[in-house]
N, C-alpha and C positions, 0 to 999 in steps of 0.2 A: 538519549540514544536515538538512532535514525534507522528507518526502514525505507528502502528504495524499491519501487515496483515499476517495471517497464512494460508498457502495453504496445504490442505490435498492431499497426493499423489494419493488417490483413486478418487479424483475429476475428472469429465469427461474431462474438458478442463483447466488444471492448467495454461497453457501458456496464456489463454485469460485474466486471472487476471493480469499477469505481463504486457501483451501488452496494456491493458486498462490503467494501471497505467502509463506506459511510454508515451502513447499518451497524457494523461492529463497533465503530467509534462512538456512535450515539448511544449504544446500549451497554458497552463493556468497559470503556476507558475509565480508569480510576482517577486520573489526573489530567492536566492540560496537555494539549497536543496542537500541532498546526501542520498544514500540508502546503507544499509548493508544487507547481506544475510547470514542466518545461518540455522541450523536445530535443532528442539527441540527433546526431549527424545522419542517422539512417531514417529519420522521420518518425521514430517511435515516441510515444508519449511517456514521459518519466514523471512519476508521482513520488515525491520525497516527503515522508512523514517524520516529523520530529516530535519525540515524546519526552515529557518531563520525568516520567516514571519509567525506568528501564524494564520493569516487569510488564508494563503495557506494551512496550515495543516487542518483547519476546512473545507475549500472548498474541499480539496482532499478527506477527510474522507466522505463527504456527496455527492460525485460525483455520477453519475448514476450507482450505484451498488445495488444489492439486499442486504437486511439486513443480510443475512447469510454470505456474503462475506465482509461486511463493516468492516473496520479496527477499532482498538481501539486507541483513543487519549490518549497519555501518557504524 
């Protein structure tokens, strides 16, 4: 399962989003995962997380994030 997070470059603290994700992955993921980084047409950073365990993807998506920053399950 996949979770996609888009980070707007105008956001106050874009590194906080990445740091929060890395902390969760290091401490909570039950199975393997990988992340890809790209940029969309609007210049926003797109982080795509692929999880071997679908429960990890759901937990990661619902972690302590505000709804505006929550990723999309794909």
